[in-house]
N, C-alpha and C positions, 0 to 999 in steps of 0.2 A: 605608581610602583615604589615600595621602599628602597632606597638608596643609602639609608643611614648605616655607616660602617661600624659606627663604635658603640658597642652594647650598652654604655654607660648613660647614652644620650637617648631620648625619646626617638619613635620611631625605628629601632632596629629590630629586627626580622630574625626572632629565635627559631630558625629551622632546622637546626643542626641535629645530631645525637647529644652534644654537650658542647655547652659555653662556660667559660670558667673565668673569673675575674675578681678585682677587689676596689670597692668604691669608696674612694676616701672625700667623705663630705665634711666640708669646713664653710662654717657660719657667713655666708653673704658671697660665697666663690660658686663659680660655672655649676657644680652638680649639687647646689644646696636647693633643692626643689622637690615637691611633693610627685611622689610615684603613684599614679591612679589608673587602675585597670579594672574596671568594674566587671568584666567579663573573665577576669584571670588570664591565664596562659594555656597553651596546648599540652605542656610539660610542667616538671615540678621545679622549683628553686628551694635549695638548702641554703641558710644564710649564718652565719657566725658572725657576731659582732666582737671585734677586735680592738675597739677604742673608741670611748666617749658614749652616747646614748641615743636611740631612734625612738620614734614613736610609730606603733602598728595600728590601725584602724582611727577612729573618733567618736566622741561621745561616751555613753556607757560602756562600749566595749573597746575602747582604748587602752593599749598597756603599752609599757616600755621596756626595752630591751636593751642589756648593758653587756660589757666584757665577759664572755662565758657563756652567753645565750644563743641558743639553736633555735632555727625556725625553720619549718617545712611548708611551703605553700603547694598544694596539690594542684592539678588541673582544674580550671574553673573557679578556683577561690578567689575572693576579692583581693586585689593588691591594692592596699593604700599606705603608704608609710613614708616617713621621712624622719629629718633630724630632730631630736627632742629641742624644744625652746629652751629647756633648762641647759643645754649642752652646746658646747663649742665646736664639738665636731661628732661625726659618727662614721666611722671606719667599719666597713665588713666586709668579709669574704663571702662569695657567693657562687653558685654551680647550678646553672640550669641544665635539666637533662631528660632525655625520653627514657624510661626505665626498662630494664629487661624483665622478662615476664617473671621470673623467678623472685625477683625483688620485692613483689607484691606485701607479703608480710611485714618487712623491714619499713615499708613506707606506712604502716598502720600505727601512728604515734599515741598514745595515751592521753596523754593532755593536749587537748584541742580549743579553740576559740575561733567561732567561725571558719571551720575545717581547718585553721591553721595548726600544723603541730610546734609543742613548744618543750623545749628541752633545757636544763641547766647541767653544767658542766663542773662536778664537785669539788674538783681541785685544780690547782696551778699546773701539777704535773701531767695530768690528763687533757687541759686545755690545750697545754704545748704542743702534747701528741696530735690534737685535734688540728691546731693550727697548722702544724707542719703537713699534715696530710691535705689540708685544703691548697695551702700554697705549694706543694708537690703535684697536684692535680692541675693547677693553673700553669705552674713552669711547662708541664708535659702537654698541656692543650697548646701553648702558644709556641712551642718550640719547632712546630712544622716538620717534625723529622716523619720516617715512614713508621705508621702503627701508631701514631700519637694519641690518635682519638681513641683508638682500641684499647692503648695503657692507661688513658686517663680514665676509660670507663672500668677497668679492672681496679684502679686505685680507688674510684667513687665506690665501686661493692665492697671494700675494705672501711670505706668510710659509714655508708649504710648500717654495715652490719656493728659497727663501734656505737652507732647510735642506738641500734637495737637491744644491744646490751647495755646501754647505759640507762635504760627505763626499766627498774626493777619492777614495776607493776604491769609491763607490757605482757600478756598472755595471750597475745593471738593467736589464732590457729594456723599452723602452717600449713603451706599448699599441699591439698592432695598429691602425692607422688604419682598418680595416675594422669593428675591433671598437668602436673610439670612435665612429665613425659610427653604427653601430647602437645603441649607448647613448644619444645624441644623437636619433636618430629616435624610439626609445620615448620619452624623456621629452617630445620636444615632441608628442607623440600619446598622452599618458595616459589620453585620455578614449576611445580606440579600443582596442579588444581584437584588434589585428593577430595572425595567425598567424605562427610561425615562418617559416613558407614566404615569407609577404609580405614580412617583413623582412629575409629571405634575398635575394629578389629586389630589395630596394633598394639594397643594397649589393653585388650581384652575386657573390653566393656560393650554394653548394648549402646546402639546410635543414642537412644532418647535418654537415657542414663547420663551418657558422657553431653550431651547438648545442654541437659539441665543442671549438671553440677560445674561444666565449664561457666556457663553464663552466671551462676551464683559465685563462683569462685573469683573468676576474672573481670566478672562486670560487663561484660560484652559476650555476643554470640560468635562462635568458631570463625565464620565466614568473614564478618566485621573486621574481628581482631587479626585475623589473616592478611586482609587488605590492609590494615594500619602498619602492620610490621613490613608489608611490601612496600610502603609507601615510604616508611623510615629507612628502609633500605636503599631505597632508589635515591632519595635525598644524599645519603652518604656516597652511592657511587657516582652521582653527577658532581660532588664536589671532589672527589679523590682519582678518578680515573677519567681518560680522556674517549672511554668506550663510545660507540655511535648510541643514540637515544634508543633507536629499535633494538640494538643489541641489548641493552639495559633493560628494555621492555620484555625482551623473551627470557633474560635471565630469571625475570620474575614472574614467569608464566603467563604474559600478556602477549599473544601473535598478533594483534591488533595496536598498533604504534598510537593511532589517532585515540582511541579509547585510552589506551595509558596515559596519555597527555593530557584529556579531558579529566578522568578520575585525578591524576596528578595535581592539577590546575584546582580542582575542588578542594582537595588538601591543604594546600600550600598558599592557593593565591596566584601561583606565577606557573606558566608552562614550564616545560624540562627544560629548554635553550635558555630563557632568562634568569630561572633558577641557578643553572650551572654558570652564568655570568656575574651573578649576583655576590659571589663571595670574592 
């Protein structure tokens, strides 16, 4: 079982909606090591270099990132990066997050290498705007105030929109409004096991067309996507409320607490009780 509580050190379990921080790497100090996650992560990481220089990947795919460079690591992308051997430091702000459904277009960056998105902030004024937003998200996340995680997610949404606007060549097609409506309908009714035909009736599409278009645009079947949203919501409720596990299970449409617990462990590696105690 993972007991690492510091997200800057190996072994930390990134299981929440959002985790934010700053990694201050100095040559020869505690944090001066290579991050190597060959299987990537379950969520996204967005990264802004604020001092020094870092190196991502190795061999012919290696590239450096310096002040003002933004990186976006999607789920399952290889993570391999460290302080550049040419630099004494590499400080970078970062945010790990599980995206909301309507963010999918904003996460499709044009310039990618090994699935990692890259953007260059063009001016000092814009850089300061981005840095302030990263730091505001970190402060909000670490404040522990009521709704701090929700506020952090709202600020992150602003950040992703700014990144999307920063890329003039990004011509990704927006999510179909009917699919977006279906996503909202599902997340607003996570306690209900609506059939695909019922969701299709709500957005005025045929079930077969909905299933095909949803899979095409979201990258997952409706049933699998709903299950994932339930597991993300379960993690949030376990960390932010003292509600009994059976009550959380019913809130998410599971009448069988044992089935819910098995499913939750399959997604997170921990049963609900241990997950609640891990934070």
